[in-house]
C-alpha positions as CSV (number, residue, x, y, z in Angstrom):
1,M,126.3,103.3,87.6
2,I,123.9,100.3,87.7
3,L,121.8,101.9,90.3
4,F,121.8,105.1,88.3
5,L,120.6,103.5,85.3
6,S,117.9,101.5,87.2
7,I,116.5,104.6,88.7
8,F,116.6,106.4,85.3
9,M,114.8,103.5,83.6
10,L,112.2,103.4,86.3
11,I,111.5,107.0,86.1
12,M,111.5,107.0,82.3
13,G,109.0,104.1,82.4
14,L,106.7,106.0,84.7
15,I,106.9,109.1,82.3
16,I,106.3,107.0,79.2
17,G,103.5,105.1,81.1
18,S,101.7,108.5,81.8
19,F,101.8,109.2,78.1
20,L,100.6,105.8,77.0
21,N,97.5,106.5,79.4
22,V,96.8,109.3,77.0
23,V,97.3,107.1,74.1
24,I,95.0,104.4,75.3
25,Y,92.2,106.9,76.1
26,R,92.5,109.1,73.1
27,L,93.5,107.1,70.2
28,P,90.5,104.9,69.9
29,R,88.2,107.9,70.2
30,D,90.0,109.9,67.4
31,I,91.0,112.6,69.9
32,S,94.5,114.4,69.3
33,L,97.1,113.1,71.6
34,W,98.6,116.7,71.9
35,A,95.5,118.8,72.5
36,P,93.8,119.6,74.6
37,S,96.1,119.3,77.5
38,S,95.4,116.8,80.5
39,H,92.0,117.1,82.0
40,C,89.5,115.1,83.7
41,P,87.4,112.9,81.4
42,K,84.4,113.4,83.7
43,C,84.2,117.1,84.5
44,S,86.8,118.4,81.8
45,S,88.7,120.3,84.3
46,A,92.4,120.9,83.5
47,I,95.0,118.6,85.3
48,F,97.9,120.7,86.6
49,W,101.5,119.3,86.7
50,Y,101.4,118.7,90.5
51,D,98.3,116.4,90.0
52,N,99.9,114.6,87.0
53,I,102.9,113.1,88.6
54,P,102.9,109.4,87.7
55,V,101.5,106.9,90.4
56,V,102.3,109.6,93.2
57,S,99.5,111.8,92.4
58,F,96.8,109.1,92.2
59,F,97.6,108.2,95.8
60,L,97.9,111.7,97.0
61,L,94.5,112.5,95.5
62,A,93.1,109.2,97.0
63,G,92.1,108.1,93.4
64,S,89.8,111.1,92.9
65,C,89.7,114.2,90.7
66,R,90.6,117.3,92.8
67,N,87.7,119.3,91.2
68,C,84.8,116.9,90.8
69,K,85.8,114.3,93.4
70,K,84.9,111.5,91.1
71,K,86.9,108.4,91.2
72,I,89.9,108.0,88.7
73,S,90.4,104.6,87.1
74,W,93.0,102.2,88.7
75,R,94.1,101.6,85.0
76,Y,96.3,104.8,85.2
77,P,98.6,104.0,87.9
78,L,98.6,100.4,86.9
79,I,99.8,101.2,83.5
80,E,102.5,103.6,84.7
81,G,103.7,100.9,87.2
82,I,103.8,98.2,84.5
83,C,105.7,100.2,82.1
84,A,108.2,101.3,84.8
85,I,108.8,97.6,85.7
86,F,109.1,96.7,82.1
87,F,111.7,99.5,81.4
88,L,113.7,98.1,84.3
89,L,113.4,94.6,82.9
90,I,114.6,95.9,79.6
91,L,117.8,97.3,81.3
92,W,118.6,94.1,82.8
93,H,117.6,92.1,79.7
94,N,120.5,93.8,78.0
95,Y,123.1,92.8,80.7
96,P,126.1,92.7,80.8
97,F,126.2,96.3,79.9
98,T,128.6,97.4,77.3
99,F,128.1,101.2,76.9
100,G,128.1,102.4,73.4
101,F,126.0,103.2,70.4
102,Y,124.6,99.7,69.9
103,F,123.8,99.3,73.6
104,L,121.8,102.6,73.3
105,I,120.1,101.4,70.1
106,S,119.3,98.1,71.7
107,L,117.8,99.9,74.8
108,V,115.7,102.2,72.7
109,K,114.5,99.6,70.4
110,D,113.3,97.4,73.3
111,A,111.6,100.5,75.0
112,F,109.8,101.4,71.8
113,F,108.6,97.8,71.6
114,I,107.2,97.7,74.9
115,S,105.6,101.1,74.6
116,V,103.7,100.3,71.5
117,L,102.5,96.9,72.6
118,I,101.1,98.1,75.9
119,P,98.4,100.4,74.3
120,V,97.7,97.5,71.7
121,F,96.8,95.3,74.8
122,F,94.7,97.7,76.6
123,I,92.8,99.2,73.6
124,D,92.0,95.9,72.0
125,L,90.9,94.6,75.5
126,E,88.6,97.4,76.0
127,H,87.5,98.4,72.2
128,G,88.2,95.3,70.3
129,I,90.3,97.2,67.7
130,I,94.0,97.9,67.2
131,P,94.6,101.3,65.6
132,D,96.6,101.4,62.4
133,G,98.8,104.2,63.9
134,L,100.2,101.7,66.5
135,S,100.6,98.6,64.3
136,Y,102.3,100.4,61.5
137,T,104.5,102.3,64.0
138,L,105.4,98.9,65.4
139,V,106.4,97.3,62.1
140,I,108.2,100.4,60.7
141,S,110.2,101.0,63.9
142,C,111.2,97.4,64.5
143,V,112.5,97.0,61.0
144,V,114.4,100.3,61.0
145,F,116.0,99.6,64.5
146,S,116.9,96.1,63.3
147,A,118.4,97.5,60.0
148,I,120.6,99.9,62.3
149,Q,121.7,96.9,64.2
150,G,122.6,95.0,60.9
151,D,119.5,92.5,61.1
152,F,117.5,93.9,58.4
153,L,116.9,90.6,56.5
154,V,116.3,88.8,59.8
155,S,113.7,91.4,60.6
156,L,112.1,91.2,57.2
157,K,111.8,87.6,57.4
158,G,110.3,87.6,60.8
159,A,107.6,90.2,59.5
160,G,107.0,88.0,56.6
161,V,106.4,85.0,58.9
162,G,104.0,87.0,61.2
163,V,102.0,88.2,58.1
164,G,101.8,84.7,56.5
165,I,100.7,82.9,59.4
166,F,98.1,85.2,60.4
167,L,96.9,85.9,56.8
168,L,96.5,82.1,56.4
169,I,94.3,82.0,59.5
170,F,92.3,84.9,58.3
171,Y,91.5,83.5,54.9
172,L,91.1,79.8,56.0
173,S,88.6,81.0,58.5
174,F,86.7,82.9,55.8
175,L,86.8,79.8,53.6
176,F,85.6,77.2,56.3
177,L,83.8,79.4,58.9
178,H,82.6,82.1,56.5
179,R,83.9,84.8,59.1
180,P,87.3,86.2,59.9
181,G,89.3,84.3,62.7
182,M,91.6,87.1,62.9
183,G,91.3,90.8,62.5
184,M,93.7,92.6,60.1
185,G,95.1,94.6,63.0
186,D,96.2,91.3,64.6
187,V,98.1,90.4,61.2
188,K,99.9,93.9,61.2
189,V,100.8,93.4,65.0
190,A,102.2,89.9,64.2
191,A,104.2,91.5,61.6
192,G,105.8,93.9,63.9
193,I,106.4,91.2,66.7
194,G,108.1,89.2,63.9
195,A,110.2,92.1,62.8
196,F,111.3,92.7,66.4
197,L,111.9,89.0,67.5
198,G,113.0,87.4,64.1
199,W,111.1,84.4,62.8
200,K,112.5,81.8,65.0
201,M,111.5,83.5,68.3
202,A,108.2,84.7,66.5
203,L,107.2,81.2,66.1
204,I,107.5,80.7,69.8
205,S,105.7,84.1,70.6
206,F,102.8,82.9,68.4
207,F,102.6,79.5,69.9
208,L,102.4,81.0,73.2
209,S,99.6,83.5,72.0
210,F,97.5,80.6,70.6
211,L,98.1,78.6,73.8
212,L,97.1,81.4,76.1
213,G,94.1,82.4,74.0
214,A,93.0,78.8,73.9
215,L,93.2,78.6,77.6
216,V,91.3,81.8,78.3
217,A,88.5,81.0,75.7
218,G,88.1,77.6,77.2
219,G,87.8,79.1,80.6
220,F,85.2,81.5,79.3
221,L,83.3,78.7,77.6
222,F,83.5,76.4,80.8
223,F,82.0,79.1,83.0
224,R,79.6,80.3,80.5
225,L,81.0,83.8,80.3
226,K,81.2,83.6,76.6
227,G,79.5,81.7,73.9
228,M,81.0,79.8,70.9
229,K,80.1,82.6,68.5
230,D,81.2,85.5,70.8
231,K,84.4,87.3,69.8
232,I,87.4,87.5,72.0
233,S,90.1,90.1,71.2
234,F,93.3,88.3,70.3
235,G,95.6,91.5,70.5
236,P,96.1,90.9,74.3
237,F,97.3,87.3,73.7
238,L,99.7,88.4,70.9
239,V,101.1,91.0,73.3
240,S,101.5,88.6,76.3
241,G,103.2,86.0,73.9
242,A,105.5,88.6,72.6
243,F,106.5,89.8,76.2
244,L,107.1,86.1,77.4
245,T,109.0,85.4,74.4
246,F,111.2,88.5,74.7
247,F,112.0,88.2,78.3
248,L,112.1,84.3,78.6
249,G,112.3,83.0,75.1
250,E,115.6,81.5,75.5
251,R,114.7,79.8,78.9
252,I,111.8,78.3,77.2
253,V,113.7,76.8,74.4
254,E,116.3,75.4,76.9
255,L,113.4,73.8,78.9
256,Y,111.9,72.4,75.7
257,F,115.2,70.7,74.9
258,T,115.7,69.4,78.3
259,F,112.4,67.8,78.5
260,F,111.5,66.8,75.1
261,W,115.0,66.0,73.6
């Protein structure tokens, strides 16, 4: 049964990852997610089902379009693979398995969380924006799933902490630096992360996000890849902090108390 579930989650991750590639490409360009059907972005030729098998088709086609022979971005199999791995990790994160309604809800909630944050990461990294469709979906779905699990108030508190911290940064930056330190998209995603993790784990997530952001920004400045006034998208750091906390949050807390208390 465990082997079957693991294979099932891997396959589901590959399928969802394939759809997330569509979201990442189309959503910031205001293109419908449903029409037209899958096609090559360079020659617009239709992609048939046998050329659209997650990961496998990329390697069978040697990373090129069957029609125009132009290269297909490595991002496509990468995202499909990442999603599949995360879906497998979600299954083991819910170990030991107690099959039933609440196990299924937990699994779907976790998968939904991962599936929304992956496009947030890549869209903000490439375009410097976080579409409202993703951020609102994240907040609403996390609150609804938490309510089903009986954690409605915990979820609301987490969302409130996320909004409060990032709105404070937003307005303080305007007050002292005369420019926004955070985008409103970051505020909404922080609310969704807080709604999913709860306020205690959300604080760890945000701390890790700021730490990762500071390390990367410091590296950019040190190697002169960015200037002091250059913008760096914070969405990828928010997502990274959320994933680290989701999968390793309890271990991080244990290590903290082991070394500092």
